[in-house]
C-alpha positions, 0 to 999 in steps of 0.5 A, a space after each residue: 793169073 797172067 803170063 807176061 811174055 817178052 820177045 828178043 825185040 823187047 815187045 811184051 805180050 800178056 796172056 790170060 788164064 784162057 790162053 788169050 793173048 794181046 800186046 801189052 801197051 804202056 802209056 806213061 806212067 802205067 800199063 793200059 788194061 789189056 783188051 783180049 779179043 778171044 780170036 788170038 790164042 796161045 797154044 804154047 812155046 816150042 823149042 828151036 832145034 838144030 837145022 831149022 827143026 822145031 821141038 814139041 810144044 810146051 805149055 807156058 806154065 812149064 817155062 815160067 822163070 826158066 832160062 830160055 836161052 842157049 849158051 850163046 845168049 840167043 833165045 831158044 823158044 818161039 811162040 805157037 799161036 792161033 790168030 783168027 783161025 790161022 796157026 803160026 810160029 813166031 819168028 821173034 823168039 821169046 826171051 822170058 816168061 813171067 807170071 803175075 796175079 794181076 796187072 
């Protein structure tokens, strides 16, 4: 099973069952097979709260297919990951999460 994450800037990322992440690359007319390094891992999605606070981290599976936006249309979740040992919160918010059995 794969999770497809789309950001507000329309970049797409794919996450595998081991929570490894890579950018989804597209070469007309098909997507390229994802290449997971094992050094970039998703920890979950965190809700952006008022005054710059961040809510608890939730598993990706809990947010598949749900509305991830505020009433004003701005996305309300950011991705929390570990890249080569560095823990990060993305500045580019997550606009949607979907699930696929295969790519």
